[in-house]
TORTI-194024 format. One record per atom (N, C-alpha, C): x, y, z. Coordinates in steps of 0.05 Angstrom, whole numbers, padded with zeros to 5 digits, always signed. Atoms other than C-alpha are relative to their C-alpha. Example, Ala and Ser with C-alpha at 12.3 -4.5 7.8 and 13.67 -1.06 7.14 Angstrom:
<rs>
+00018-00024+00000/+00246-00090+00156/+00018+00024+00000/-00016-00024-00001/+00273-00021+00143/-00015+00022+00014/
</rs>
This chain:
<rs>
+00010-00015-00024/+00269+00072+00016/+00007+00029-00002/-00005-00029-00002/+00262+00147+00024/+00008+00006+00029/-00008-00010-00026/+00298+00180+00082/-00003+00031-00001/+00007-00028+00003/+00265+00249+00087/+00009+00015+00026/-00009-00015-00024/+00300+00299+00134/-00022+00014+00015/+00020-00013-00017/+00259+00325+00193/+00011+00027+00009/-00009-00026-00010/+00261+00398+00215/-00022+00012+00017/+00019-00014-00016/+00226+00446+00262/-00013+00023-00016/+00014-00020+00016/+00172+00489+00230/+00007+00029+00008/-00004-00027-00010/+00184+00550+00274/+00028+00011-00007/-00027-00010+00003/+00259+00554+00269/+00012-00007-00028/-00011+00008+00026/+00270+00518+00203/+00025-00017+00002/-00025+00015-00004/+00329+00481+00234/-00005-00031-00001/+00002+00029+00002/+00342+00407+00220/+00001-00012+00028/+00000+00014-00025/+00327+00360+00277/+00022-00021+00001/-00023+00018-00004/+00383+00317+00305/-00008-00023+00019/+00003+00022-00019/+00387+00250+00341/+00028-00012+00005/-00025+00012-00008/+00442+00212+00375/+00003-00027-00014/-00006+00026+00013/+00473+00155+00334/+00012-00018+00022/-00010+00018-00021/+00481+00098+00385/+00026-00014-00007/-00024+00014+00008/+00536+00067+00344/+00025+00017+00002/-00023-00018+00000/+00581+00128+00340/+00000+00020+00024/+00002-00019-00021/+00555+00171+00397/-00001+00029-00010/+00000-00027+00012/+00551+00230+00348/-00029+00008-00008/+00026-00010+00009/+00492+00273+00328/-00002-00002-00030/+00005+00003+00029/+00462+00257+00260/-00028+00011-00006/+00026-00011+00008/+00403+00285+00221/-00022-00021+00005/+00023+00017-00005/+00336+00256+00241/-00016-00002-00026/+00014+00003+00025/+00297+00227+00182/-00026-00016+00004/+00024+00016+00002/+00228+00200+00167/+00005-00020-00022/-00006+00021+00019/+00240+00133+00134/-00026-00013-00010/+00025+00010+00013/+00187+00109+00085/+00007-00021-00021/-00006+00022+00019/+00188+00043+00047/-00023-00005-00019/+00020+00009+00020/+00152+00024-00017/-00024+00018-00002/+00022-00020+00001/+00111+00088-00020/-00004+00010-00028/+00005-00011+00027/+00079+00121-00081/+00017+00025-00004/-00017-00023+00003/+00120+00183-00067/+00027-00008-00013/-00025+00009+00012/+00183+00144-00083/-00004-00008-00029/+00006+00007+00027/+00151+00115-00145/-00004+00024-00018/+00005-00025+00016/+00129+00184-00168/+00026+00014-00006/-00026-00013+00004/+00199+00212-00158/+00016-00015-00022/-00014+00015+00021/+00227+00156-00201/-00011+00005-00028/+00013-00007+00025/+00176+00171-00255/+00010+00028-00010/-00010-00027+00007/+00202+00243-00253/+00031+00001-00002/-00029+00002+00002/+00275+00218-00257/+00014+00014+00023/-00011-00013-00024/+00288+00243-00186/+00004-00021+00021/-00003+00021-00019/+00303+00177-00153/+00026+00004+00017/-00025-00001-00017/+00355+00167-00098/+00002+00026+00015/-00006-00023-00017/+00388+00224-00061/-00009+00026-00012/+00007-00025+00014/+00371+00276-00114/-00028+00009+00009/+00027-00007-00008/+00297+00273-00097/-00003+00004+00030/+00003-00002-00030/+00305+00262-00022/+00011+00027+00010/-00012-00025-00009/+00349+00324-00015/-00019+00024-00003/+00018-00022+00006/+00292+00367-00041/-00027-00004+00015/+00024+00005-00016/+00241+00339+00009/+00007+00004+00029/-00004-00002-00029/+00232+00352+00084/-00027-00003+00013/+00025+00005-00014/+00180+00337+00136/+00002+00012+00028/+00001-00013-00026/+00159+00373+00200/-00026-00006+00014/+00024+00006-00015/+00109+00361+00256/-00013+00027+00008/+00014-00023-00009/+00055+00412+00269/-00004-00002+00031/+00005+00000-00029/+00047+00433+00342/-00013+00027+00007/+00014-00025-00008/+00011+00487+00382/+00018+00024-00005/-00015-00025+00004/+00032+00557+00362/+00008+00004-00029/-00008-00003+00028/+00045+00543+00288/-00021+00018-00014/+00017-00019+00014/+00016+00600+00246/+00004-00002-00030/-00002+00000+00029/+00002+00609+00172/+00025+00015-00009/-00024-00016+00006/+00058+00661+00173/+00025-00017+00000/-00023+00017-00001/+00107+00606+00192/+00004-00016-00026/-00001+00015+00025/+00089+00566+00130/+00008+00018-00023/-00007-00019+00021/+00094+00628+00086/+00029+00007+00001/-00029-00006-00003/+00163+00644+00114/+00017-00023-00011/-00015+00023+00011/+00187+00574+00098/+00000+00000-00031/+00002+00000+00029/+00162+00582+00026/+00020+00020-00012/-00019-00019+00010/+00206+00644+00018/+00029-00010+00002/-00027+00011-00003/+00265+00602+00040/+00003-00027-00015/-00003+00023+00017/+00253+00547-00011/-00013-00026+00010/+00014+00024-00010/+00208+00500+00029/-00030+00005-00003/+00029-00004+00005/+00137+00496+00001/-00015-00024+00011/+00017+00022-00011/+00083+00456+00037/-00016-00012-00024/+00013+00013+00023/+00057+00405-00014/-00022-00019+00008/+00023+00016-00010/+00014+00357+00027/+00005-00006+00030/-00003+00007-00028/+00001+00334+00098/-00009-00029+00005/+00007+00027-00008/-00006+00267+00133/-00003+00000+00030/+00004-00002-00029/-00038+00270+00202/+00011+00026+00010/-00012-00024-00011/+00003+00320+00243/+00025+00008-00014/-00025-00005+00015/+00061+00319+00193/-00006+00016-00025/+00000-00014+00025/+00072+00369+00138/+00024-00007-00017/-00022+00007+00019/+00113+00349+00077/+00006+00024-00018/-00009-00024+00015/+00153+00405+00044/+00019-00009-00022/-00017+00006+00023/+00189+00407-00022/+00013+00025-00011/-00014-00023+00013/+00237+00451-00061/-00019+00011-00021/+00017-00011+00021/+00206+00497-00113/-00001-00018-00025/-00001+00017+00023/+00228+00448-00167/-00020-00023+00003/+00019+00022-00005/+00190+00389-00136/-00028+00010+00002/+00027-00011-00002/+00130+00433-00120/-00011+00006-00027/+00009-00005+00028/+00127+00455-00193/-00007-00026-00014/+00006+00026+00012/+00131+00382-00215/-00027-00011+00009/+00025+00010-00010/+00073+00365-00170/-00024+00015-00012/+00021-00015+00013/+00033+00420-00203/-00003-00009-00030/+00000+00008+00028/+00053+00397-00273/-00009-00030-00004/+00007+00028+00001/+00046+00322-00259/-00014-00008+00026/+00013+00003-00026/-00005+00322-00202/-00007-00029+00006/+00008+00027-00009/-00017+00259-00161/-00030+00000+00004/+00029-00003-00003/-00087+00284-00145/-00010+00021-00020/+00013-00021+00017/-00136+00328-00183/+00011+00027+00008/-00012-00026-00005/-00103+00396-00190/-00020+00023-00003/+00020-00020+00003/-00169+00433-00197/-00007+00013+00027/+00009-00014-00023/-00211+00467-00144/+00004-00016+00026/-00003+00017-00024/-00204+00408-00096/+00028-00007+00006/-00028+00008-00004/-00128+00406-00099/+00009+00003+00029/-00008-00004-00028/-00118+00435-00029/-00013-00021+00018/+00014+00020-00015/-00171+00389+00000/+00014-00027-00003/-00012+00026+00005/-00139+00328-00033/+00028-00002+00014/-00027+00001-00012/-00069+00347-00008/-00001-00004+00030/+00004+00004-00029/-00096+00348+00064/-00014-00026+00006/+00016+00023-00006/-00148+00293+00062/+00014-00026-00008/-00011+00025+00010/-00108+00242+00022/+00031+00000-00001/-00029-00001+00001/-00036+00263+00032/+00013-00024+00012/-00012+00024-00013/-00024+00203+00077/+00003-00023-00020/-00002+00022+00020/-00036+00157+00017/+00026+00001-00016/-00025-00004+00015/+00025+00186-00018/+00024-00012+00014/-00023+00009-00015/+00072+00167+00038/-00007-00025+00017/+00008+00024-00015/+00037+00104+00062/+00021-00022-00003/-00021+00020+00000/+00090+00053+00081/-00010-00027-00011/+00007+00026+00010/+00090-00014+00045/+00021-00021+00007/-00019+00022-00003/+00121-00082+00058/+00013-00007-00027/-00009+00008+00026/+00126-00097-00016/-00014+00018-00021/+00013-00015+00021/+00108-00065-00083/+00005-00014-00026/-00003+00012+00026/+00099-00085-00155/-00013+00018-00021/+00012-00015+00022/+00080-00057-00223/-00007-00020-00022/+00007+00016+00023/+00045-00086-00283/+00021+00005-00022/-00020-00002+00021/+00091-00099-00342/-00013+00007-00027/+00010-00005+00027/+00083-00075-00413/-00008+00028-00006/+00006-00028+00005/+00067-00002-00404/-00029+00006-00005/+00029-00004+00004/-00008-00012-00412/-00015-00013+00022/+00016+00011-00021/-00060-00022-00358/-00029-00002-00010/+00028+00004+00004/-00129-00052-00368/-00013-00003+00027/+00012+00001-00026/-00173-00039-00308/-00030+00004-00002/+00029-00002-00001/-00247-00049-00294/-00008+00016+00024/+00010-00018-00021/-00279+00007-00254/-00030-00008+00005/+00027+00007-00007/-00343-00014-00217/-00011+00020+00018/+00014-00017-00018/-00392+00034-00187/-00015-00017+00020/+00011+00018-00020/-00406-00006-00124/-00026+00010+00012/+00024-00010-00013/-00461+00040-00100/-00024-00004-00018/+00023+00003+00018/-00505+00039-00162/+00001-00027-00014/-00004+00026+00012/-00480-00031-00181/+00000+00002-00031/-00003-00004+00029/-00459-00008-00250/+00028-00007-00010/-00026+00006+00013/-00404-00034-00296/+00003+00017-00026/-00002-00017+00023/-00415+00021-00348/-00020-00007-00021/+00019+00004+00022/-00453+00026-00413/+00006-00023-00018/-00008+00021+00018/-00413-00026-00450/-00002-00027+00014/+00003+00027-00012/-00432-00099-00435/+00027-00013+00004/-00025+00014-00004/-00376-00141-00405/+00000-00026-00016/-00004+00024+00015/-00348-00198-00446/+00025-00014+00008/-00024+00016-00007/-00298-00254-00434/+00022+00008-00019/-00023-00008+00016/-00229-00236-00458/+00011-00024-00016/-00010+00021+00017/-00210-00279-00517/+00008+00011-00027/-00010-00013+00025/-00166-00248-00572/-00004-00018-00025/+00003+00017+00023/-00177-00309-00616/-00029+00000-00012/+00027+00000+00009/-00252-00298-00621/-00008+00028-00011/+00008-00025+00012/-00280-00245-00668/-00022+00013+00017/+00022-00011-00016/-00342-00237-00624/+00002-00014+00028/-00003+00012-00027/-00325-00249-00550/-00027-00006+00013/+00025+00007-00014/-00378-00282-00506/-00006+00020+00022/+00008-00020-00020/-00417-00231-00466/-00009-00014+00025/+00009+00011-00025/-00430-00242-00393/-00030+00004+00003/+00029-00002-00005/-00501-00256-00372/-00005+00019+00023/+00008-00017-00022/-00539-00212-00323/+00007-00013+00027/-00006+00015-00024/-00531-00266-00270/+00030+00000+00006/-00029+00000-00004/-00456-00269-00280/+00010+00027+00009/-00008-00028-00008/-00449-00193-00275/-00008+00004+00029/+00009-00003-00027/-00490-00195-00211/+00019-00014+00020/-00018+00014-00018/-00443-00247-00181/+00026+00015+00004/-00024-00016-00003/-00384-00202-00196/-00005+00024+00018/+00007-00024-00016/-00419-00141-00167/-00004-00007+00030/+00004+00008-00028/-00435-00181-00104/+00027-00001+00015/-00026+00001-00013/-00360-00188-00091/+00010+00028+00006/-00011-00027-00003/-00346-00114-00099/-00014+00016+00022/+00011-00017-00021/-00356-00064-00044/+00019+00024+00005/-00017-00023-00006/-00327-00001-00014/+00027-00010+00010/-00027+00007-00009/-00252-00011-00010/+00010-00027-00012/-00007+00026+00012/-00249-00074-00054/+00015+00003-00026/-00014+00002+00025/-00198-00089-00108/+00007-00030-00005/-00007+00027+00008/-00189-00155-00145/+00024+00001-00019/-00024+00002+00017/-00122-00174-00177/+00006-00028-00007/-00007+00027+00009/-00091-00233-00212/+00020-00013+00019/-00017+00015-00018/-00051-00288-00177/+00029+00010-00003/-00028-00008+00004/+00016-00265-00208/+00006+00026+00013/-00004-00025-00013/+00006-00195-00181/+00002-00003+00030/+00000+00005-00029/-00010-00219-00111/+00026-00015+00008/-00024+00015-00005/+00050-00266-00115/+00023+00020+00005/-00021-00021-00003/+00094-00204-00123/-00002+00015+00026/+00004-00015-00024/+00064-00174-00060/+00004-00017+00025/-00005+00017-00023/+00079-00234-00015/+00026+00007+00013/-00025-00005-00016/+00131-00226+00040/+00019-00023-00005/-00020+00021+00003/+00196-00265+00035/-00005-00022+00020/+00005+00020-00021/+00178-00300+00100/-00023-00018-00008/+00023+00016+00008/+00112-00323+00071/+00007-00020-00022/-00009+00018+00021/+00145-00352+00009/+00017-00022+00011/-00017+00019-00013/+00197-00386+00052/-00016-00021+00014/+00017+00019-00014/+00142-00418+00094/-00014-00019-00020/+00013+00017+00020/+00107-00443+00031/+00020-00021-00011/-00020+00019+00009/+00172-00475+00007/+00005-00022+00021/-00005+00019-00021/+00184-00508+00074/-00023-00020+00003/+00023+00018-00002/+00114-00537+00075/+00000-00022-00020/-00002+00021+00021/+00126-00573+00009/+00019-00021+00009/-00020+00020-00009/+00187-00606+00039/-00010-00016+00024/+00010+00014-00024/+00152-00623+00105/-00020-00022-00008/+00018+00020+00010/+00099-00660+00065/+00015-00025-00008/-00017+00023+00007/+00156-00705+00042/+00016-00010+00024/-00014+00007-00025/+00179-00710+00115/+00029+00008-00002/-00027-00011+00002/+00241-00669+00099/+00001+00026+00015/-00002-00024-00016/+00262-00616+00149/+00025+00016-00010/-00022-00017+00009/+00304-00559+00118/+00011+00016+00023/-00012-00019-00020/+00353-00520+00160/-00002+00028-00011/+00003-00028+00008/+00351-00444+00157/+00016+00007-00025/-00018-00007+00023/+00410-00440+00108/-00011-00012-00026/+00012+00013+00024/+00377-00489+00059/-00025+00016-00009/+00025-00014+00007/+00311-00452+00062/+00007+00027-00012/-00008-00026+00011/+00346-00385+00050/+00011-00002-00028/-00011+00005+00026/+00384-00413-00009/-00021-00004-00021/+00022+00005+00019/+00321-00439-00042/-00017+00025-00004/+00016-00025+00002/+00284-00374-00027/+00014+00019-00018/-00015-00018+00017/+00340-00334-00060/-00004-00007-00029/+00004+00009+00028/+00333-00376-00123/-00027+00007-00010/+00028-00007+00008/+00258-00366-00124/-00003+00030-00005/+00002-00029+00003/+00264-00291-00114/+00014+00010-00025/-00016-00009+00023/+00317-00284-00168/-00012-00009-00027/+00009+00011+00025/+00286-00329-00221/-00030-00002-00003/+00029+00004+00001/+00212-00334-00202/-00007-00029+00002/+00004+00029-00003/+00220-00409-00194/+00025-00012+00011/-00023+00014-00009/+00267-00461-00166/+00006-00022-00021/-00008+00018+00021/+00306-00501-00217/-00004-00029+00009/+00006+00028-00006/+00286-00575-00221/+00025-00015+00010/-00024+00014-00007/+00359-00596-00214/+00006+00002+00030/-00004-00003-00029/+00359-00570-00142/-00019-00016+00016/+00021+00014-00015/+00297-00609-00123/-00001-00030-00006/+00002+00028+00009/+00307-00676-00159/+00007-00019+00022/-00009+00019-00021/+00344-00709-00101/-00020-00003+00023/+00020+00001-00022/+00286-00694-00054/-00027-00012-00010/+00025+00011+00010/+00233-00723-00100/-00022+00021-00002/+00019-00023+00001/+00200-00654-00107/+00002+00012-00028/+00001-00013+00026/+00179-00622-00173/-00002+00031+00004/+00000-00029-00001/+00188-00548-00187/-00028+00011+00001/+00028-00011+00000/+00114-00538-00201/-00014-00004+00026/+00012+00003-00026/+00098-00564-00131/+00005+00025+00017/-00006-00025-00014/+00133-00502-00103/-00017+00022-00011/+00016-00021+00012/+00097-00458-00153/-00029-00001+00010/+00028+00003-00009/+00029-00486-00133/-00003+00008+00029/+00001-00007-00029/+00045-00477-00059/+00000+00030+00003/-00001-00029-00002/+00063-00404-00069/-00025+00013-00011/+00024-00011+00012/+00004-00391-00115/-00024-00005+00018/+00022+00005-00019/-00042-00424-00064/-00001+00021+00022/-00002-00021-00020/-00018-00375-00012/-00010+00026-00011/+00008-00025+00013/-00027-00317-00060/-00030+00001-00003/+00029+00000+00005/-00098-00338-00075/-00016+00001+00026/+00013-00002-00026/-00115-00341+00000/+00004+00028+00013/-00008-00025-00014/-00083-00274+00017/-00021+00022-00003/+00016-00025+00001/-00123-00212+00034/+00018+00021+00013/-00019-00020-00010/-00080-00150+00042/-00010+00028-00005/+00005-00028+00005/-00086-00075+00048/+00018+00010-00022/-00017-00010+00022/-00060-00036-00011/-00003+00030-00004/+00001-00026+00012/-00045+00031-00041/+00007-00004-00029/-00005+00005+00029/-00046+00037-00117/-00004+00026-00016/+00002-00023+00017/-00039+00087-00173/+00008-00007-00029/-00008+00003+00028/-00032+00093-00248/+00014+00026-00007/-00016-00024+00005/+00023+00142-00268/-00013+00017-00022/+00012-00018+00020/-00003+00203-00305/-00030+00003+00003/+00029-00001-00004/-00074+00192-00280/-00006+00010+00028/+00005-00012-00027/-00101+00234-00222/-00014-00020+00018/+00013+00017-00020/-00121+00197-00159/+00017-00023+00009/-00013+00023-00011/-00096+00143-00113/-00022-00019+00010/+00019+00020-00008/-00131+00078-00096/+00009-00013+00027/-00006+00012-00026/-00136+00047-00026/-00021-00020+00007/+00019+00019-00009/-00170-00010+00008/+00012-00027+00006/-00011+00028-00003/-00162-00086+00012/-00003-00014-00026/+00001+00014+00025/-00147-00132-00045/+00004-00030+00004/-00004+00029+00000/-00149-00206-00060/+00000-00009-00029/-00001+00010+00028/-00141-00249-00122/-00028-00009-00008/+00025+00009+00012/-00198-00268-00168/+00004-00009-00028/-00001+00010+00028/-00206-00309-00232/-00014+00019-00019/+00013-00019+00017/-00249-00252-00257/+00020+00017-00016/-00020-00017+00015/-00186-00213-00276/+00008-00014-00026/-00009+00014+00024/-00162-00267-00324/-00024-00003-00019/+00024+00004+00017/-00233-00279-00349/-00007+00024-00017/+00006-00025+00013/-00242-00206-00367/+00025+00012-00013/-00025-00011+00012/-00169-00195-00388/+00008+00027+00011/-00008-00026-00012/-00157-00139-00338/+00021-00005+00022/-00020+00002-00020/-00101-00124-00290/-00012+00002+00028/+00013-00004-00026/-00148-00104-00234/-00029+00008-00004/+00028-00009-00001/-00221-00093-00217/-00003+00016+00026/-00001-00019-00023/-00232-00033-00171/-00028+00012+00004/+00024-00014-00006/-00292-00004-00136/+00005+00030-00002/-00003-00029+00004/-00304+00070-00151/+00007+00014+00027/-00005-00012-00026/-00303+00085-00076/+00029-00004+00009/-00028+00004-00007/-00231+00060-00073/+00017+00025-00008/-00016-00021+00013/-00207+00120-00114/-00003+00027+00013/+00001-00025-00015/-00189+00183-00076/+00016+00022-00015/-00014-00023+00012/-00170+00251-00103/+00000+00000-00030/+00001+00001+00029/-00190+00236-00175/-00017+00023-00011/+00015-00022+00012/-00218+00287-00223/-00027-00010-00009/+00027+00007+00007/-00293+00283-00231/-00002+00000-00031/+00003+00001+00029/-00309+00261-00302/+00025-00010-00015/-00024+00011+00012/-00239+00233-00314/-00006-00029-00008/+00008+00026+00010/-00254+00173-00358/+00018-00023+00008/-00020+00021-00006/-00191+00136-00337/-00007-00014+00027/+00005+00012-00026/-00211+00126-00264/-00027+00009+00012/+00026-00009-00012/-00281+00155-00256/-00024-00013-00013/+00023+00011+00014/-00326+00126-00309/+00000-00031+00002/+00001+00030-00002/-00348+00053-00296/+00004-00013-00027/-00006+00015+00024/-00326+00002-00347/+00029-00007-00002/-00028+00007+00004/-00261-00027-00374/+00014+00023-00013/-00015-00022+00010/-00209+00027-00385/+00029-00009-00007/-00028+00006+00007/-00142+00021-00421/+00016+00026+00002/-00017-00023-00005/-00087+00069-00400/+00029-00007-00008/-00027+00005+00008/-00017+00074-00430/+00020+00006+00023/-00017-00003-00024/+00016+00071-00361/-00001-00026+00016/+00000+00023-00017/+00036+00019-00311/-00018+00004+00025/+00015-00001-00025/-00008+00002-00251/+00020-00007+00022/-00018+00004-00023/+00033+00009-00186/-00017-00008+00024/+00015+00009-00024/+00010-00028-00123/+00020-00005+00022/-00016+00008-00023/+00040-00033-00054/-00017-00015+00020/+00014+00013-00022/+00022-00078+00004/+00005+00016+00025/-00003-00019-00022/+00010-00030+00060/+00008-00013+00025/-00007+00010-00026/+00043-00040+00126/-00023+00002+00020/+00021-00001-00021/-00001-00055+00186/+00003+00025+00016/+00000-00025-00016/-00020+00009+00222/+00005-00007+00029/-00003+00003-00029/-00002+00019+00295/-00026+00001+00014/+00024+00000-00016/-00052+00010+00350/-00012+00029+00001/+00017-00024+00000/-00107+00064+00349/-00003+00011-00028/+00004-00008+00027/-00099+00072+00274/-00014-00023-00015/+00014+00021+00014/-00144+00035+00225/+00020-00017-00016/-00018+00017+00015/-00107-00025+00196/-00013-00018-00019/+00015+00017+00018/-00160-00068+00164/-00028+00011-00002/+00026-00011+00004/-00225-00044+00134/-00022-00018+00013/+00022+00015-00012/-00292-00066+00165/-00009-00023-00017/+00009+00021+00017/-00308-00107+00104/+00017-00025+00003/-00017+00023-00004/-00248-00151+00118/-00006-00014+00026/+00005+00011-00027/-00261-00159+00192/-00027-00016+00000/+00026+00013+00000/-00333-00179+00177/-00002-00024-00018/+00004+00021+00020/-00323-00224+00117/+00023-00019-00003/-00024+00017+00004/-00253-00253+00121/+00011-00009+00027/-00009+00009-00027/-00242-00294+00185/+00030-00002+00002/-00029+00004-00002/-00169-00309+00167/+00014+00026+00006/-00012-00026-00005/-00152-00235+00165/-00005+00009+00029/+00006-00007-00028/-00188-00225+00231/+00017-00015+00020/-00016+00016-00018/-00152-00282+00264/+00029+00008+00001/-00028-00006+00002/-00084-00260+00239/+00006+00028+00011/-00007-00027-00006/-00089-00186+00253/-00016+00012+00023/+00016-00014-00020/-00148-00163+00296/+00000-00015+00027/+00002+00014-00026/-00155-00218+00348/+00025+00001+00017/-00024-00002-00018/-00082-00220+00372/+00003+00027+00012/-00003-00027-00011/-00082-00145+00380/-00021+00005+00022/+00021-00004-00020/-00149-00146+00418/+00007-00015+00026/-00008+00016-00023/-00123-00201+00464/+00022+00015+00016/-00023-00013-00013/-00059-00162+00478/-00010+00025+00015/+00010-00024-00013/-00097-00097+00494/-00017-00008+00024/+00016+00009-00022/-00146-00135+00538/+00017-00008+00024/-00018+00009-00021/-00089-00166+00577/+00013+00023+00014/-00012-00024-00011/-00056-00098+00587/-00019+00014+00019/+00020-00014-00016/-00121-00069+00613/-00005-00016+00026/+00005+00017-00023/-00131-00129+00660/+00023+00003+00020/-00023-00003-00018/-00060-00121+00688/-00002+00027+00015/+00002-00026-00013/-00072-00047+00702/-00022+00000+00021/+00023+00000-00018/-00140-00060+00734/+00006-00014+00026/-00007+00016-00024/-00109-00109+00783/+00020+00014+00018/-00020-00014-00015/-00057-00059+00807/-00005+00030+00000/+00007-00029-00001/-00082+00011+00829/+00024+00018-00004/-00023-00017+00003/-00012+00039+00832/+00009+00001-00030/-00007+00001+00028/+00003+00017+00760/-00020+00017-00016/+00021-00014+00014/-00064+00046+00738/+00005+00030+00003/-00005-00028-00005/-00048+00113+00771/+00025+00010-00016/-00025-00007+00015/+00022+00113+00739/-00006+00003-00029/+00007-00001+00028/-00008+00099+00671/-00015+00025-00007/+00015-00024+00005/-00056+00157+00677/+00018+00024+00001/-00018-00023-00001/-00001+00205+00698/+00017+00001-00026/-00016+00001+00025/+00040+00182+00638/-00016+00011-00024/+00017-00009+00023/-00019+00199+00592/-00005+00030+00002/+00008-00028-00003/-00040+00267+00620/+00021+00018+00013/-00021-00016-00013/+00022+00289+00658/-00007+00005+00029/+00005-00005-00029/+00030+00306+00732/-00017+00025+00004/+00017-00023-00007/-00019+00354+00766/+00018+00023+00008/-00016-00023-00007/+00010+00424+00769/-00013+00016+00023/+00010-00015-00022/+00004+00463+00834/-00004+00029-00008/
</rs>
């Protein structure tokens, strides 16, 4: 987790808050989990407190002038990107690194990218993972022109001298899946993005099918084993008449049903990817780590073959992915393509929130005094 100190743009002074545990004033911080900014700092060997000490964040408000930003730069705080009403500042060292190893295209559009897509850099995640091996194979699909590039797609089979090419009908079926904001990944990658609570539920379901009810301590112990080893040893399950692969299948089944929001990047390649992802057998069939729509990629350099040209690309870097946290009410949290096409995602995320908002509105409508109080809270009292 990053804990980035907050400060006031006008005065440059650090903001404080009261620590309820000690009753003392402590520095106020913006806490960010599983973000690409933290991953990028680690790539630059600036993990931990070393990197955090050289970052700061401030909220823009009425009266802020360009001269205020210029003054901060003379004092060692350079504005590097923005996210909504927040400006993220860095020491000259970090600012130089961002110019040398840019997250987005560092050309003419660099300022636009830093403002338009800065939020992607600090987008909070529940979980994160990276591909192993230092090499990423990724298929870029132009979802608008329905193109997979000039090279025909073929099934991935290292044992065959001439791999079997996909037919036009098979390519069309793949393109039908892809759309604006779509990414497909393998089951093992999605498994790494599952929440601990989701894995624990899958484990408990296997036991319940055998009419065995685990207590919380037992579930936690089995979950710890799974998280540490990637499986549960058969010796721990034998007495229950459960096989280790039953647990694996239950977790994989959940991973294959999951639809999550994501942020993703390939280190050393300009651009960040965003949207919704789910698993697909197409990844294994084509031997790729991910299949991504071109519209997913933001802030990339036009003509950059790694993330701009349709087709299968191999990059000597790891693919980083996080599972984005659900946005707060009034912020977009799930893309329209999910709400329209994936009922499970709608039921889990959109419907409960809509019901809650509708109930709040109904409660206010039935009580004029509460309605008036709510309006005053929003716009403030009338000034004489």
